[in-house]
C-alpha positions in Angstrom: 11.6 -32.6 33.5 12.3 -29.0 33.7 9.2 -26.8 34.1 10.4 -24.0 32.0 11.0 -26.2 28.9 7.4 -27.6 29.0 5.7 -24.2 28.7 6.0 -21.6 26.0 8.0 -18.5 26.6 5.9 -15.5 27.5 5.9 -12.7 25.0 7.3 -14.7 22.2 5.2 -15.6 19.1 5.8 -17.4 15.9 4.0 -14.7 14.0 5.8 -11.5 13.2 4.7 -8.2 14.8 1.7 -6.5 13.2 0.1 -9.6 11.8 -2.8 -9.4 14.3 -3.5 -5.8 13.2 -3.3 -6.8 9.5 -5.8 -9.7 10.2 -8.2 -7.4 12.0 -8.1 -4.9 9.1 -8.9 -7.7 6.6 -11.8 -8.9 8.8 -13.1 -5.4 9.0 -12.9 -5.0 5.2 -14.7 -8.3 4.7 -17.4 -7.3 7.2 -17.9 -3.9 5.5 -18.2 -5.6 2.0 -20.7 -8.1 3.4 -22.8 -5.4 4.9 -22.8 -3.5 1.5 -23.8 -6.8 -0.3 -26.8 -7.2 2.1 -27.8 -3.6 1.6 -27.6 -4.1 -2.2 -29.7 -7.2 -2.0 -32.4 -5.4 0.1 -32.3 -2.4 -2.3 -32.7 -4.8 -5.3 -35.7 -6.5 -3.6 -37.3 -3.2 -3.0 -36.7 -2.1 -6.6 -38.2 -5.3 -8.0 -41.3 -4.9 -5.8 -41.7 -1.4 -7.1 -41.4 -2.5 -10.7 -43.9 -5.3 -10.3 -46.4 -2.9 -8.6 -46.0 -0.3 -11.3 -46.5 -3.0 -14.0 -49.7 -4.2 -12.2 -50.9 -0.6 -11.9 -50.4 0.0 -15.6 -52.3 -3.1 -16.5 -55.1 -2.2 -14.1 -55.3 1.3 -15.5 -55.3 0.1 -19.1 -58.1 -2.4 -18.4 -60.1 0.4 -16.6 -59.6 2.6 -19.7 -60.6 -0.2 -22.0 -57.2 -0.2 -23.8 -55.1 -3.3 -24.1 -51.9 -2.9 -22.1 -48.7 -2.4 -24.0 -46.3 -5.3 -23.5 -43.1 -4.5 -21.7 -39.8 -4.4 -23.5 -38.7 -7.6 -21.8 -41.8 -9.4 -23.2 -41.1 -8.0 -26.6 -37.5 -9.1 -26.6 -38.5 -12.6 -25.4 -41.1 -12.9 -28.1 -38.6 -11.7 -30.8 -36.0 -14.2 -29.7 -38.3 -17.2 -30.0 -38.7 -18.7 -33.4 -42.2 -18.9 -34.8 -44.0 -22.1 -34.2 -43.8 -24.4 -37.2 -45.5 -27.6 -37.9 -43.5 -30.7 -38.6 -44.3 -30.6 -42.3 -43.2 -27.0 -42.7 -39.7 -27.4 -41.2 -36.8 -26.3 -43.3 -34.6 -29.0 -44.8 -31.4 -27.5 -43.4 -30.7 -26.9 -39.7 -31.0 -23.4 -38.3 -27.7 -21.7 -37.4 -27.0 -21.3 -33.7 -26.3 -17.9 -32.2 
């Protein structure tokens, strides 16, 4: 067998010129987006901790002042979206419409 036919020709590639550069650019963009996502997650965790701490401070200050703490808007919206508790005998005869 001829030695030159068993090896690939040097300098020749099945990929067109510039594909390696294009791939490197895409990987760089993916890495930058991944870093931005991680930064966003960390920022969101920090913001959540800050909100929870502020809520606890408000409750503590209200208890210290002897005033009942005002519920947050999230609590109010959750309470408004729930139907009032009804006993089995007071249920309406027709089903409630779904939203």
